[in-house]
N, C-alpha and C positions, 0 to 999 in steps of 0.2 A: 714878699717882694717877687717871688718866683712867678706868680700868676701875672702880675703887672708887667714884668719883663717879657714874658711869653706873649702877652697881648700886644705889646709894643712891637715885638719882632714880627708877629703876624700882620700887624698893620702895615709895616714897611714892605713885607712880601706882597700883600694884596695890592698896594699902590703900584708896585712894579709889575706884577703879573696880570692884573685885570686888563690893562690895555693890550698886552701880548695875547691873551686869550681871545679878546674881542676881534683882533686882527684875523683870526682864523675862521671867523664866521663869514660864509659866502653870501653876499647880497646880490639881488637882481639889480639890473641897471636902473630901474625906476624906483627902487626902495629908498626911503628916507627914514631915519631913525628918530623916534620921538622920546624914547627913554632907554635906560640901561638899568635893569633890575638886578639887585644883589640879594638873592634868596637864601635865608638861613632856615634850616630845618631842625627837627629834633635830633637827627643823627649827625648832621653837619651844621652846627649852630653858628660857626663863624661864617662860612660860605659854602653852600651846596651847589648852587646853580646861578649862572649869569644868563640873563635873557635880554635880547634886544627887542624893544617895542617898535614895531613897524607902523608908520603913519597910515598906510592904506588899510591895514588890519584894524587899527584903532578907529578909523572912519567907518569901517563895516560894523564894528561893535556899537558905535554911536547910532548908526542907522537901525540896527536890530534892537538894541536895548534902550536907547535914548541917552542923552548926555548926563542925565541925573543919576544913572546907575553907575555910581563911582566904583563899586566893587568890580563890576565887569570891565570897566574902563581901565582900571589899574591892575587887573588880575593878569600877571605875566603868564599864567597857564593858558590864557586865551591866544597866545602867540604860537605860531607853528614851531615844531621841534627843531627845524633847521636853523632857527635863530637863537638857539641855546648852546651854551658851552660850559665847561668846568675848568678850574685851574688844575693842571696836571703836575705842577711842580711838586716833587717828592718832599722837599723841605716843608712846604705849606701843609701837605697832607699829614706829615708826621707831627708837626706842631699843633695842628687842629686836633688831632687825636689825643695828643698829650694834654692839651687844655681841657678837653672833655673828661679825661681821667682825673685831672687835678680837682675838678669840681665834683665829680662823682654824682651818684644818684641823690645823696643826702642834701647836696647844695645845688641841685639842678636849676632851680629858679634863679639863684644868684648867678650861676654860670650863663644861663640864657640872657639875663640882663647885661652881663659883661660883654657877651658876643654881640648883642643888639647895639649896645653903645659903640662898640668897635665898628660895626657896619655903618652906623650913622656917621661916625667920624670919617671913615673911608669915603662914603658917598659924598659927604660935604667937600672933602678935599678934591675928589674926582670931578665935582661940579665946577671947579675952578680951572680945569684943564681945557685946552683947545682940542677938542675931539675931531675937528673938521679935517685934520690930516689922516684920520683913521676911518671916519664914517661920514656919509652924507647925512646932515642933520636938519631937523625942523627947527624953527626959531624957539620953540618951547622945550627943546631937549633937556632932560634932566637925568641924573643918576640918583637912585633911591634904594634904601634898605627895604627889603620885602620879606614877608613871612606869611604863613597860611592865614592867620587871623588879622591881617592888616585892615584897619578901618580908616579909610581916607576921609570920610565925612567927619570923623572925630579928631582929625589932625595928625594921623600917624605918618604923613609925609613930611610934616614940618621939621623934624630934627635932621632930615637929610638935605634939605633944599635951601639954598641962599634966598634971602628976601627978594632980590631982584628977579630971580627966576619964578618965585612964588607969585609975584605980581602978574607975570605973563600968563601963568596957568589960571589964576583967578579971572583975569580979563577974558580969557577964552572959555570960561565956564567949566574947565577941566577938573577943578577941585572946589 
């Protein structure tokens, strides 16, 4: 029960803190945001980095690599560093570290899956928010769970995104 309770507490913190963290990212006047990436890493499996996908940069990626290169298109590492942030809430940092310790090395894979599931749930919930008060958005804006080995072509975005938003992305050829 301790793990499940901790995961639920982390979820509530993330839902509250992600919008706060995003507000601190400075955008240029012409910027429009097409995605919000929630990156989990080996060392920060719940959430290590939040990245805004900027439409003009996405368009540059499409020009350079083509729309069929889904890895580059959805690789949040392609976005400039100034569009990245972290959650600095001490309670979140403490609880994330606690969860990592609870799973330990022996149950690393199980811990990773639990953190991944948590990011999917948080992304799905954040996809229901009206972000337009915080960010200038494209019509295809989404929030998604991201990780180093994400495979968009094989459906890794599906658990994060509501069907209605998925339809827009498919129509535009983005997935």
